[in-house]
CHARMM internal coordinates of N, CA and C (Angstrom, degrees):
IC EDIT
DIST 1 N 1 CA 1.4773
DIST 1 CA 1 C 1.5299
ANGL 1 N 1 CA 1 C 108.40
DIST 1 C 2 N 1.2926
ANGL 1 CA 1 C 2 N 117.04
DIHE 1 N 1 CA 1 C 2 N 136.55
DIST 2 N 2 CA 1.4759
ANGL 1 C 2 N 2 CA 121.17
DIHE 1 CA 1 C 2 N 2 CA -177.05
DIST 2 CA 2 C 1.5142
ANGL 2 N 2 CA 2 C 110.53
DIHE 1 C 2 N 2 CA 2 C -79.50
DIST 2 C 3 N 1.3443
ANGL 2 CA 2 C 3 N 115.69
DIHE 2 N 2 CA 2 C 3 N 158.27
DIST 3 N 3 CA 1.4454
ANGL 2 C 3 N 3 CA 120.01
DIHE 2 CA 2 C 3 N 3 CA 177.37
DIST 3 CA 3 C 1.5287
ANGL 3 N 3 CA 3 C 112.10
DIHE 2 C 3 N 3 CA 3 C -59.51
DIST 3 C 4 N 1.3504
ANGL 3 CA 3 C 4 N 116.83
DIHE 3 N 3 CA 3 C 4 N -38.68
DIST 4 N 4 CA 1.4538
ANGL 3 C 4 N 4 CA 120.36
DIHE 3 CA 3 C 4 N 4 CA 179.56
DIST 4 CA 4 C 1.5192
ANGL 4 N 4 CA 4 C 111.38
DIHE 3 C 4 N 4 CA 4 C -62.36
DIST 4 C 5 N 1.3351
ANGL 4 CA 4 C 5 N 116.64
DIHE 4 N 4 CA 4 C 5 N -41.98
DIST 5 N 5 CA 1.4510
ANGL 4 C 5 N 5 CA 119.26
DIHE 4 CA 4 C 5 N 5 CA -177.43
DIST 5 CA 5 C 1.5301
ANGL 5 N 5 CA 5 C 111.30
DIHE 4 C 5 N 5 CA 5 C -71.93
DIST 5 C 6 N 1.3380
ANGL 5 CA 5 C 6 N 117.66
DIHE 5 N 5 CA 5 C 6 N -21.13
DIST 6 N 6 CA 1.4674
ANGL 5 C 6 N 6 CA 120.79
DIHE 5 CA 5 C 6 N 6 CA 177.38
DIST 6 CA 6 C 1.5032
ANGL 6 N 6 CA 6 C 111.22
DIHE 5 C 6 N 6 CA 6 C -89.25
DIST 6 C 7 N 1.3562
ANGL 6 CA 6 C 7 N 118.90
DIHE 6 N 6 CA 6 C 7 N -0.94
DIST 7 N 7 CA 1.4507
ANGL 6 C 7 N 7 CA 121.83
DIHE 6 CA 6 C 7 N 7 CA 177.67
DIST 7 CA 7 C 1.5187
ANGL 7 N 7 CA 7 C 115.11
DIHE 6 C 7 N 7 CA 7 C 82.49
DIST 7 C 8 N 1.3188
ANGL 7 CA 7 C 8 N 119.36
DIHE 7 N 7 CA 7 C 8 N 10.69
DIST 8 N 8 CA 1.4708
ANGL 7 C 8 N 8 CA 121.70
DIHE 7 CA 7 C 8 N 8 CA -177.11
DIST 8 CA 8 C 1.5167
ANGL 8 N 8 CA 8 C 112.19
DIHE 7 C 8 N 8 CA 8 C -69.36
DIST 8 C 9 N 1.2940
ANGL 8 CA 8 C 9 N 118.52
DIHE 8 N 8 CA 8 C 9 N -18.49
DIST 9 N 9 CA 1.4635
ANGL 8 C 9 N 9 CA 122.12
DIHE 8 CA 8 C 9 N 9 CA -178.59
DIST 9 CA 9 C 1.5284
ANGL 9 N 9 CA 9 C 111.11
DIHE 8 C 9 N 9 CA 9 C -84.00
DIST 9 C 10 N 1.2988
ANGL 9 CA 9 C 10 N 118.05
DIHE 9 N 9 CA 9 C 10 N -17.04
DIST 10 N 10 CA 1.4709
ANGL 9 C 10 N 10 CA 122.49
DIHE 9 CA 9 C 10 N 10 CA -171.36
DIST 10 CA 10 C 1.5339
ANGL 10 N 10 CA 10 C 110.19
DIHE 9 C 10 N 10 CA 10 C -97.80
DIST 10 C 11 N 1.3323
ANGL 10 CA 10 C 11 N 116.21
DIHE 10 N 10 CA 10 C 11 N 106.28
DIST 11 N 11 CA 1.4726
ANGL 10 C 11 N 11 CA 122.68
DIHE 10 CA 10 C 11 N 11 CA 179.81
DIST 11 CA 11 C 1.5348
ANGL 11 N 11 CA 11 C 111.81
DIHE 10 C 11 N 11 CA 11 C 46.92
DIST 11 C 12 N 1.3481
ANGL 11 CA 11 C 12 N 117.61
DIHE 11 N 11 CA 11 C 12 N 55.18
DIST 12 N 12 CA 1.4658
ANGL 11 C 12 N 12 CA 120.49
DIHE 11 CA 11 C 12 N 12 CA -176.30
DIST 12 CA 12 C 1.5311
ANGL 12 N 12 CA 12 C 110.68
DIHE 11 C 12 N 12 CA 12 C -66.74
DIST 12 C 13 N 1.3357
ANGL 12 CA 12 C 13 N 117.35
DIHE 12 N 12 CA 12 C 13 N 148.58
DIST 13 N 13 CA 1.4731
ANGL 12 C 13 N 13 CA 121.68
DIHE 12 CA 12 C 13 N 13 CA 178.45
DIST 13 CA 13 C 1.5313
ANGL 13 N 13 CA 13 C 111.45
DIHE 12 C 13 N 13 CA 13 C -77.76
DIST 13 C 14 N 1.2955
ANGL 13 CA 13 C 14 N 115.36
DIHE 13 N 13 CA 13 C 14 N 171.42
DIST 14 N 14 CA 1.4639
ANGL 13 C 14 N 14 CA 122.99
DIHE 13 CA 13 C 14 N 14 CA 170.47
DIST 14 CA 14 C 1.5366
ANGL 14 N 14 CA 14 C 113.21
DIHE 13 C 14 N 14 CA 14 C 58.95
DIST 14 C 15 N 1.3189
ANGL 14 CA 14 C 15 N 117.05
DIHE 14 N 14 CA 14 C 15 N 43.24
DIST 15 N 15 CA 1.4634
ANGL 14 C 15 N 15 CA 120.98
DIHE 14 CA 14 C 15 N 15 CA 178.12
DIST 15 CA 15 C 1.5266
ANGL 15 N 15 CA 15 C 107.44
DIHE 14 C 15 N 15 CA 15 C -115.83
DIST 15 C 16 N 1.3337
ANGL 15 CA 15 C 16 N 115.31
DIHE 15 N 15 CA 15 C 16 N 157.96
DIST 16 N 16 CA 1.4515
ANGL 15 C 16 N 16 CA 121.36
DIHE 15 CA 15 C 16 N 16 CA 176.42
DIST 16 CA 16 C 1.5157
ANGL 16 N 16 CA 16 C 109.03
DIHE 15 C 16 N 16 CA 16 C -139.60
DIST 16 C 17 N 1.3185
ANGL 16 CA 16 C 17 N 116.87
DIHE 16 N 16 CA 16 C 17 N 155.68
DIST 17 N 17 CA 1.4300
ANGL 16 C 17 N 17 CA 121.49
DIHE 16 CA 16 C 17 N 17 CA 173.87
DIST 17 CA 17 C 1.5220
ANGL 17 N 17 CA 17 C 107.92
DIHE 16 C 17 N 17 CA 17 C -69.29
DIST 17 C 18 N 1.3198
ANGL 17 CA 17 C 18 N 117.09
DIHE 17 N 17 CA 17 C 18 N 131.27
DIST 18 N 18 CA 1.4615
ANGL 17 C 18 N 18 CA 120.56
DIHE 17 CA 17 C 18 N 18 CA -179.36
DIST 18 CA 18 C 1.5094
ANGL 18 N 18 CA 18 C 111.59
DIHE 17 C 18 N 18 CA 18 C -92.68
DIST 18 C 19 N 1.2815
ANGL 18 CA 18 C 19 N 115.58
DIHE 18 N 18 CA 18 C 19 N -154.76
DIST 19 N 19 CA 1.4736
ANGL 18 C 19 N 19 CA 121.92
DIHE 18 CA 18 C 19 N 19 CA 179.39
DIST 19 CA 19 C 1.5212
ANGL 19 N 19 CA 19 C 110.42
DIHE 18 C 19 N 19 CA 19 C -61.19
DIST 19 C 20 N 1.3120
ANGL 19 CA 19 C 20 N 116.49
DIHE 19 N 19 CA 19 C 20 N 148.59
DIST 20 N 20 CA 1.4582
ANGL 19 C 20 N 20 CA 120.83
DIHE 19 CA 19 C 20 N 20 CA 179.02
DIST 20 CA 20 C 1.5171
ANGL 20 N 20 CA 20 C 110.19
DIHE 19 C 20 N 20 CA 20 C -65.63
DIST 20 C 21 N 1.3430
ANGL 20 CA 20 C 21 N 117.09
DIHE 20 N 20 CA 20 C 21 N 147.42
DIST 21 N 21 CA 1.4648
ANGL 20 C 21 N 21 CA 120.01
DIHE 20 CA 20 C 21 N 21 CA 177.82
DIST 21 CA 21 C 1.5246
ANGL 21 N 21 CA 21 C 110.72
DIHE 20 C 21 N 21 CA 21 C -57.46
DIST 21 C 22 N 1.3379
ANGL 21 CA 21 C 22 N 115.33
DIHE 21 N 21 CA 21 C 22 N 140.97
DIST 22 N 22 CA 1.4805
ANGL 21 C 22 N 22 CA 120.98
DIHE 21 CA 21 C 22 N 22 CA 178.53
DIST 22 CA 22 C 1.5191
ANGL 22 N 22 CA 22 C 108.97
DIHE 21 C 22 N 22 CA 22 C -159.27
DIST 22 C 23 N 1.3189
ANGL 22 CA 22 C 23 N 116.25
DIHE 22 N 22 CA 22 C 23 N 152.23
DIST 23 N 23 CA 1.4640
ANGL 22 C 23 N 23 CA 121.36
DIHE 22 CA 22 C 23 N 23 CA 170.63
DIST 23 CA 23 C 1.5158
ANGL 23 N 23 CA 23 C 111.88
DIHE 22 C 23 N 23 CA 23 C -99.48
DIST 23 C 24 N 1.3149
ANGL 23 CA 23 C 24 N 116.46
DIHE 23 N 23 CA 23 C 24 N 7.46
DIST 24 N 24 CA 1.4689
ANGL 23 C 24 N 24 CA 122.22
DIHE 23 CA 23 C 24 N 24 CA 177.08
DIST 24 CA 24 C 1.5331
ANGL 24 N 24 CA 24 C 110.01
DIHE 23 C 24 N 24 CA 24 C -132.36
DIST 24 C 25 N 1.3277
ANGL 24 CA 24 C 25 N 117.34
DIHE 24 N 24 CA 24 C 25 N 70.68
DIST 25 N 25 CA 1.4831
ANGL 24 C 25 N 25 CA 119.78
DIHE 24 CA 24 C 25 N 25 CA -174.92
DIST 25 CA 25 C 1.5133
ANGL 25 N 25 CA 25 C 116.50
DIHE 24 C 25 N 25 CA 25 C -79.62
DIST 25 C 26 N 1.3465
ANGL 25 CA 25 C 26 N 118.77
DIHE 25 N 25 CA 25 C 26 N -0.11
DIST 26 N 26 CA 1.4694
ANGL 25 C 26 N 26 CA 121.84
DIHE 25 CA 25 C 26 N 26 CA -178.59
DIST 26 CA 26 C 1.5413
ANGL 26 N 26 CA 26 C 112.62
DIHE 25 C 26 N 26 CA 26 C 57.51
DIST 26 C 27 N 1.2917
ANGL 26 CA 26 C 27 N 116.15
DIHE 26 N 26 CA 26 C 27 N 35.89
DIST 27 N 27 CA 1.4572
ANGL 26 C 27 N 27 CA 122.97
DIHE 26 CA 26 C 27 N 27 CA 174.62
DIST 27 CA 27 C 1.5336
ANGL 27 N 27 CA 27 C 107.03
DIHE 26 C 27 N 27 CA 27 C -128.66
DIST 27 C 28 N 1.3135
ANGL 27 CA 27 C 28 N 115.95
DIHE 27 N 27 CA 27 C 28 N 121.45
DIST 28 N 28 CA 1.4661
ANGL 27 C 28 N 28 CA 120.73
DIHE 27 CA 27 C 28 N 28 CA -174.43
DIST 28 CA 28 C 1.5307
ANGL 28 N 28 CA 28 C 113.00
DIHE 27 C 28 N 28 CA 28 C -57.26
DIST 28 C 29 N 1.3015
ANGL 28 CA 28 C 29 N 118.38
DIHE 28 N 28 CA 28 C 29 N -33.03
DIST 29 N 29 CA 1.4479
ANGL 28 C 29 N 29 CA 122.19
DIHE 28 CA 28 C 29 N 29 CA -174.42
DIST 29 CA 29 C 1.5342
ANGL 29 N 29 CA 29 C 113.89
DIHE 28 C 29 N 29 CA 29 C -97.38
DIST 29 C 30 N 1.3462
ANGL 29 CA 29 C 30 N 117.41
DIHE 29 N 29 CA 29 C 30 N 5.24
DIST 30 N 30 CA 1.4548
ANGL 29 C 30 N 30 CA 121.76
DIHE 29 CA 29 C 30 N 30 CA -177.66
DIST 30 CA 30 C 1.5275
ANGL 30 N 30 CA 30 C 109.07
DIHE 29 C 30 N 30 CA 30 C -125.13
DIST 30 C 31 N 1.3226
ANGL 30 CA 30 C 31 N 116.84
DIHE 30 N 30 CA 30 C 31 N 128.43
DIST 31 N 31 CA 1.4646
ANGL 30 C 31 N 31 CA 122.14
DIHE 30 CA 30 C 31 N 31 CA 178.63
DIST 31 CA 31 C 1.5263
ANGL 31 N 31 CA 31 C 113.35
DIHE 30 C 31 N 31 CA 31 C -84.10
DIST 31 C 32 N 1.3297
ANGL 31 CA 31 C 32 N 115.73
DIHE 31 N 31 CA 31 C 32 N -34.38
DIST 32 N 32 CA 1.4812
ANGL 31 C 32 N 32 CA 119.64
DIHE 31 CA 31 C 32 N 32 CA -178.41
DIST 32 CA 32 C 1.5150
ANGL 32 N 32 CA 32 C 109.86
DIHE 31 C 32 N 32 CA 32 C -159.74
DIST 32 C 33 N 1.3284
ANGL 32 CA 32 C 33 N 114.62
DIHE 32 N 32 CA 32 C 33 N 157.60
DIST 33 N 33 CA 1.4776
ANGL 32 C 33 N 33 CA 121.75
DIHE 32 CA 32 C 33 N 33 CA 170.09
DIST 33 CA 33 C 1.5302
ANGL 33 N 33 CA 33 C 104.80
DIHE 32 C 33 N 33 CA 33 C -114.43
DIST 33 C 34 N 1.3301
ANGL 33 CA 33 C 34 N 116.19
DIHE 33 N 33 CA 33 C 34 N 139.45
DIST 34 N 34 CA 1.4542
ANGL 33 C 34 N 34 CA 118.59
DIHE 33 CA 33 C 34 N 34 CA 179.65
DIST 34 CA 34 C 1.5248
ANGL 34 N 34 CA 34 C 111.22
DIHE 33 C 34 N 34 CA 34 C -146.44
DIST 34 C 35 N 1.3114
ANGL 34 CA 34 C 35 N 115.47
DIHE 34 N 34 CA 34 C 35 N 161.77
DIST 35 N 35 CA 1.4419
ANGL 34 C 35 N 35 CA 123.05
DIHE 34 CA 34 C 35 N 35 CA 170.57
DIST 35 CA 35 C 1.5178
ANGL 35 N 35 CA 35 C 105.57
DIHE 34 C 35 N 35 CA 35 C -103.52
DIST 35 C 36 N 1.3102
ANGL 35 CA 35 C 36 N 117.73
DIHE 35 N 35 CA 35 C 36 N 129.15
DIST 36 N 36 CA 1.4523
ANGL 35 C 36 N 36 CA 122.06
DIHE 35 CA 35 C 36 N 36 CA -178.16
DIST 36 CA 36 C 1.5272
ANGL 36 N 36 CA 36 C 110.89
DIHE 35 C 36 N 36 CA 36 C -70.26
DIST 36 C 37 N 1.2893
ANGL 36 CA 36 C 37 N 117.66
DIHE 36 N 36 CA 36 C 37 N -31.73
DIST 37 N 37 CA 1.4439
ANGL 36 C 37 N 37 CA 121.64
DIHE 36 CA 36 C 37 N 37 CA 175.08
DIST 37 CA 37 C 1.5457
ANGL 37 N 37 CA 37 C 107.90
DIHE 36 C 37 N 37 CA 37 C -147.20
DIST 37 C 38 N 1.3020
ANGL 37 CA 37 C 38 N 114.46
DIHE 37 N 37 CA 37 C 38 N 166.65
DIST 38 N 38 CA 1.4764
ANGL 37 C 38 N 38 CA 120.38
DIHE 37 CA 37 C 38 N 38 CA -178.67
DIST 38 CA 38 C 1.5253
ANGL 38 N 38 CA 38 C 109.62
DIHE 37 C 38 N 38 CA 38 C -66.24
DIST 38 C 39 N 1.3299
ANGL 38 CA 38 C 39 N 117.99
DIHE 38 N 38 CA 38 C 39 N 125.68
DIST 39 N 39 CA 1.4632
ANGL 38 C 39 N 39 CA 119.04
DIHE 38 CA 38 C 39 N 39 CA 176.32
DIST 39 CA 39 C 1.5387
ANGL 39 N 39 CA 39 C 110.51
DIHE 38 C 39 N 39 CA 39 C -58.74
DIST 39 C 40 N 1.3287
ANGL 39 CA 39 C 40 N 116.38
DIHE 39 N 39 CA 39 C 40 N 132.19
DIST 40 N 40 CA 1.4557
ANGL 39 C 40 N 40 CA 122.28
DIHE 39 CA 39 C 40 N 40 CA -179.28
DIST 40 CA 40 C 1.5152
ANGL 40 N 40 CA 40 C 113.50
DIHE 39 C 40 N 40 CA 40 C 104.29
DIST 40 C 41 N 1.3176
ANGL 40 CA 40 C 41 N 117.83
DIHE 40 N 40 CA 40 C 41 N -10.94
DIST 41 N 41 CA 1.4685
ANGL 40 C 41 N 41 CA 121.17
DIHE 40 CA 40 C 41 N 41 CA 173.79
DIST 41 CA 41 C 1.5218
ANGL 41 N 41 CA 41 C 108.10
DIHE 40 C 41 N 41 CA 41 C -79.09
DIST 41 C 42 N 1.3349
ANGL 41 CA 41 C 42 N 116.58
DIHE 41 N 41 CA 41 C 42 N 131.01
DIST 42 N 42 CA 1.4402
ANGL 41 C 42 N 42 CA 122.54
DIHE 41 CA 41 C 42 N 42 CA -179.90
DIST 42 CA 42 C 1.5258
ANGL 42 N 42 CA 42 C 111.87
DIHE 41 C 42 N 42 CA 42 C -71.05
DIST 42 C 43 N 1.3360
ANGL 42 CA 42 C 43 N 116.34
DIHE 42 N 42 CA 42 C 43 N 145.98
DIST 43 N 43 CA 1.4685
ANGL 42 C 43 N 43 CA 121.90
DIHE 42 CA 42 C 43 N 43 CA 173.18
DIST 43 CA 43 C 1.5192
ANGL 43 N 43 CA 43 C 111.13
DIHE 42 C 43 N 43 CA 43 C -86.62
DIST 43 C 44 N 1.3024
ANGL 43 CA 43 C 44 N 117.95
DIHE 43 N 43 CA 43 C 44 N -13.36
DIST 44 N 44 CA 1.4760
ANGL 43 C 44 N 44 CA 121.92
DIHE 43 CA 43 C 44 N 44 CA -177.39
DIST 44 CA 44 C 1.5184
ANGL 44 N 44 CA 44 C 110.39
DIHE 43 C 44 N 44 CA 44 C 150.92
DIST 44 C 45 N 1.3200
ANGL 44 CA 44 C 45 N 116.29
DIHE 44 N 44 CA 44 C 45 N -174.95
DIST 45 N 45 CA 1.4579
ANGL 44 C 45 N 45 CA 120.14
DIHE 44 CA 44 C 45 N 45 CA -172.99
DIST 45 CA 45 C 1.5349
ANGL 45 N 45 CA 45 C 113.51
DIHE 44 C 45 N 45 CA 45 C -79.54
DIST 45 C 46 N 1.3313
ANGL 45 CA 45 C 46 N 119.12
DIHE 45 N 45 CA 45 C 46 N 2.12
DIST 46 N 46 CA 1.4435
ANGL 45 C 46 N 46 CA 121.15
DIHE 45 CA 45 C 46 N 46 CA 174.47
DIST 46 CA 46 C 1.5243
ANGL 46 N 46 CA 46 C 110.33
DIHE 45 C 46 N 46 CA 46 C -66.30
DIST 46 C 47 N 1.3125
ANGL 46 CA 46 C 47 N 117.04
DIHE 46 N 46 CA 46 C 47 N 156.14
DIST 47 N 47 CA 1.4659
ANGL 46 C 47 N 47 CA 123.99
DIHE 46 CA 46 C 47 N 47 CA 177.23
DIST 47 CA 47 C 1.5330
ANGL 47 N 47 CA 47 C 111.89
DIHE 46 C 47 N 47 CA 47 C 56.56
DIST 47 C 48 N 1.3316
ANGL 47 CA 47 C 48 N 116.78
DIHE 47 N 47 CA 47 C 48 N 28.16
DIST 48 N 48 CA 1.4617
ANGL 47 C 48 N 48 CA 120.71
DIHE 47 CA 47 C 48 N 48 CA 176.14
DIST 48 CA 48 C 1.5200
ANGL 48 N 48 CA 48 C 114.93
DIHE 47 C 48 N 48 CA 48 C 79.37
DIST 48 C 49 N 1.3087
ANGL 48 CA 48 C 49 N 117.62
DIHE 48 N 48 CA 48 C 49 N 11.84
DIST 49 N 49 CA 1.4659
ANGL 48 C 49 N 49 CA 120.91
DIHE 48 CA 48 C 49 N 49 CA -178.08
DIST 49 CA 49 C 1.5238
ANGL 49 N 49 CA 49 C 113.06
DIHE 48 C 49 N 49 CA 49 C -81.68
DIST 49 C 50 N 1.3360
ANGL 49 CA 49 C 50 N 116.45
DIHE 49 N 49 CA 49 C 50 N 163.79
DIST 50 N 50 CA 1.4509
ANGL 49 C 50 N 50 CA 121.07
DIHE 49 CA 49 C 50 N 50 CA 173.22
DIST 50 CA 50 C 1.5349
ANGL 50 N 50 CA 50 C 109.95
DIHE 49 C 50 N 50 CA 50 C -75.08
DIST 50 C 51 N 1.3153
ANGL 50 CA 50 C 51 N 118.99
DIHE 50 N 50 CA 50 C 51 N 175.46
DIST 51 N 51 CA 1.4737
ANGL 50 C 51 N 51 CA 120.44
DIHE 50 CA 50 C 51 N 51 CA 178.79
DIST 51 CA 51 C 1.5274
ANGL 51 N 51 CA 51 C 111.79
DIHE 50 C 51 N 51 CA 51 C -54.63
DIST 51 C 52 N 1.3178
ANGL 51 CA 51 C 52 N 116.82
DIHE 51 N 51 CA 51 C 52 N 154.83
DIST 52 N 52 CA 1.4600
ANGL 51 C 52 N 52 CA 123.70
DIHE 51 CA 51 C 52 N 52 CA -177.88
DIST 52 CA 52 C 1.5191
ANGL 52 N 52 CA 52 C 111.83
DIHE 51 C 52 N 52 CA 52 C -53.60
DIST 52 C 53 N 1.3390
ANGL 52 CA 52 C 53 N 114.49
DIHE 52 N 52 CA 52 C 53 N 135.30
DIST 53 N 53 CA 1.4724
ANGL 52 C 53 N 53 CA 120.74
DIHE 52 CA 52 C 53 N 53 CA 177.57
DIST 53 CA 53 C 1.4890
ANGL 53 N 53 CA 53 C 114.58
DIHE 52 C 53 N 53 CA 53 C 87.77
DIST 53 C 54 N 1.3324
ANGL 53 CA 53 C 54 N 118.25
DIHE 53 N 53 CA 53 C 54 N -11.18
DIST 54 N 54 CA 1.4714
ANGL 53 C 54 N 54 CA 119.92
DIHE 53 CA 53 C 54 N 54 CA 178.42
DIST 54 CA 54 C 1.5058
ANGL 54 N 54 CA 54 C 110.76
DIHE 53 C 54 N 54 CA 54 C -84.31
DIST 54 C 55 N 1.3342
ANGL 54 CA 54 C 55 N 115.65
DIHE 54 N 54 CA 54 C 55 N 148.38
DIST 55 N 55 CA 1.4582
ANGL 54 C 55 N 55 CA 122.47
DIHE 54 CA 54 C 55 N 55 CA 178.94
DIST 55 CA 55 C 1.5105
ANGL 55 N 55 CA 55 C 108.92
DIHE 54 C 55 N 55 CA 55 C -66.56
DIST 55 C 56 N 1.3448
ANGL 55 CA 55 C 56 N 116.88
DIHE 55 N 55 CA 55 C 56 N 134.28
DIST 56 N 56 CA 1.4460
ANGL 55 C 56 N 56 CA 124.06
DIHE 55 CA 55 C 56 N 56 CA 179.72
DIST 56 CA 56 C 1.5132
ANGL 56 N 56 CA 56 C 108.64
DIHE 55 C 56 N 56 CA 56 C -125.41
DIST 56 C 57 N 1.3490
ANGL 56 CA 56 C 57 N 118.02
DIHE 56 N 56 CA 56 C 57 N 91.19
DIST 57 N 57 CA 1.4694
ANGL 56 C 57 N 57 CA 120.75
DIHE 56 CA 56 C 57 N 57 CA -174.08
DIST 57 CA 57 C 1.5400
ANGL 57 N 57 CA 57 C 114.74
DIHE 56 C 57 N 57 CA 57 C -56.60
DIST 57 C 58 N 1.3233
ANGL 57 CA 57 C 58 N 116.03
DIHE 57 N 57 CA 57 C 58 N -37.23
DIST 58 N 58 CA 1.4786
ANGL 57 C 58 N 58 CA 118.00
DIHE 57 CA 57 C 58 N 58 CA -179.32
DIST 58 CA 58 C 1.5310
ANGL 58 N 58 CA 58 C 110.80
DIHE 57 C 58 N 58 CA 58 C -65.37
DIST 58 C 59 N 1.3225
ANGL 58 CA 58 C 59 N 117.02
DIHE 58 N 58 CA 58 C 59 N -39.90
DIST 59 N 59 CA 1.4687
ANGL 58 C 59 N 59 CA 120.32
DIHE 58 CA 58 C 59 N 59 CA 178.57
DIST 59 CA 59 C 1.5249
ANGL 59 N 59 CA 59 C 109.09
DIHE 58 C 59 N 59 CA 59 C -67.39
DIST 59 C 60 N 1.3228
ANGL 59 CA 59 C 60 N 117.69
DIHE 59 N 59 CA 59 C 60 N -40.37
DIST 60 N 60 CA 1.4644
ANGL 59 C 60 N 60 CA 120.67
DIHE 59 CA 59 C 60 N 60 CA 179.55
DIST 60 CA 60 C 1.5437
ANGL 60 N 60 CA 60 C 109.84
DIHE 59 C 60 N 60 CA 60 C -58.61
DIST 60 C 61 N 1.3242
ANGL 60 CA 60 C 61 N 116.91
DIHE 60 N 60 CA 60 C 61 N -44.94
DIST 61 N 61 CA 1.4558
ANGL 60 C 61 N 61 CA 119.68
DIHE 60 CA 60 C 61 N 61 CA 179.36
DIST 61 CA 61 C 1.5262
ANGL 61 N 61 CA 61 C 111.77
DIHE 60 C 61 N 61 CA 61 C -66.28
DIST 61 C 62 N 1.3170
ANGL 61 CA 61 C 62 N 116.98
DIHE 61 N 61 CA 61 C 62 N -37.19
DIST 62 N 62 CA 1.4478
ANGL 61 C 62 N 62 CA 120.51
DIHE 61 CA 61 C 62 N 62 CA 177.23
DIST 62 CA 62 C 1.5338
ANGL 62 N 62 CA 62 C 110.96
DIHE 61 C 62 N 62 CA 62 C -63.42
DIST 62 C 63 N 1.3246
ANGL 62 CA 62 C 63 N 117.21
DIHE 62 N 62 CA 62 C 63 N -41.17
DIST 63 N 63 CA 1.4632
ANGL 62 C 63 N 63 CA 120.80
DIHE 62 CA 62 C 63 N 63 CA 178.27
DIST 63 CA 63 C 1.4990
ANGL 63 N 63 CA 63 C 112.21
DIHE 62 C 63 N 63 CA 63 C -62.49
DIST 63 C 64 N 1.3338
ANGL 63 CA 63 C 64 N 117.25
DIHE 63 N 63 CA 63 C 64 N -35.92
DIST 64 N 64 CA 1.4671
ANGL 63 C 64 N 64 CA 121.07
DIHE 63 CA 63 C 64 N 64 CA -178.86
DIST 64 CA 64 C 1.5185
ANGL 64 N 64 CA 64 C 109.83
DIHE 63 C 64 N 64 CA 64 C -78.97
DIST 64 C 65 N 1.3179
ANGL 64 CA 64 C 65 N 117.53
DIHE 64 N 64 CA 64 C 65 N -44.96
DIST 65 N 65 CA 1.4797
ANGL 64 C 65 N 65 CA 122.38
DIHE 64 CA 64 C 65 N 65 CA -177.15
DIST 65 CA 65 C 1.5357
ANGL 65 N 65 CA 65 C 112.78
DIHE 64 C 65 N 65 CA 65 C -76.71
DIST 65 C 66 N 1.3247
ANGL 65 CA 65 C 66 N 116.03
DIHE 65 N 65 CA 65 C 66 N -28.06
DIST 66 N 66 CA 1.4545
ANGL 65 C 66 N 66 CA 120.54
DIHE 65 CA 65 C 66 N 66 CA -176.37
DIST 66 CA 66 C 1.5200
ANGL 66 N 66 CA 66 C 112.26
DIHE 65 C 66 N 66 CA 66 C 75.75
DIST 66 C 67 N 1.3394
ANGL 66 CA 66 C 67 N 117.61
DIHE 66 N 66 CA 66 C 67 N 21.75
DIST 67 N 67 CA 1.4554
ANGL 66 C 67 N 67 CA 121.41
DIHE 66 CA 66 C 67 N 67 CA -179.04
DIST 67 CA 67 C 1.5072
ANGL 67 N 67 CA 67 C 109.45
DIHE 66 C 67 N 67 CA 67 C -126.20
DIST 67 C 68 N 1.3384
ANGL 67 CA 67 C 68 N 115.91
DIHE 67 N 67 CA 67 C 68 N 146.34
DIST 68 N 68 CA 1.4674
ANGL 67 C 68 N 68 CA 120.45
DIHE 67 CA 67 C 68 N 68 CA 174.49
DIST 68 CA 68 C 1.5235
ANGL 68 N 68 CA 68 C 110.07
DIHE 67 C 68 N 68 CA 68 C -75.31
DIST 68 C 69 N 1.3446
ANGL 68 CA 68 C 69 N 114.34
DIHE 68 N 68 CA 68 C 69 N 136.56
DIST 69 N 69 CA 1.4613
ANGL 68 C 69 N 69 CA 121.94
DIHE 68 CA 68 C 69 N 69 CA 175.32
DIST 69 CA 69 C 1.4444
ANGL 69 N 69 CA 69 C 111.97
DIHE 68 C 69 N 69 CA 69 C 65.76
END
COOR INIT
IC SEED 1 N 1 CA 1 C
IC BUILD
């Protein structure tokens, strides 16, 4: 079973905001660091989130704090 079919892509737990996006990451093998989407945007109504693309303040705080709830 794929991760997508198991729902792991939708508002997954235990995540944190990583390094800020940059085109100068000081890593020889990396051209850029980026965020695929804005931290705090919901992936959908799974895991108690609002509809996809809507701002989810609780998730945003969790991503910054690195703590659930």
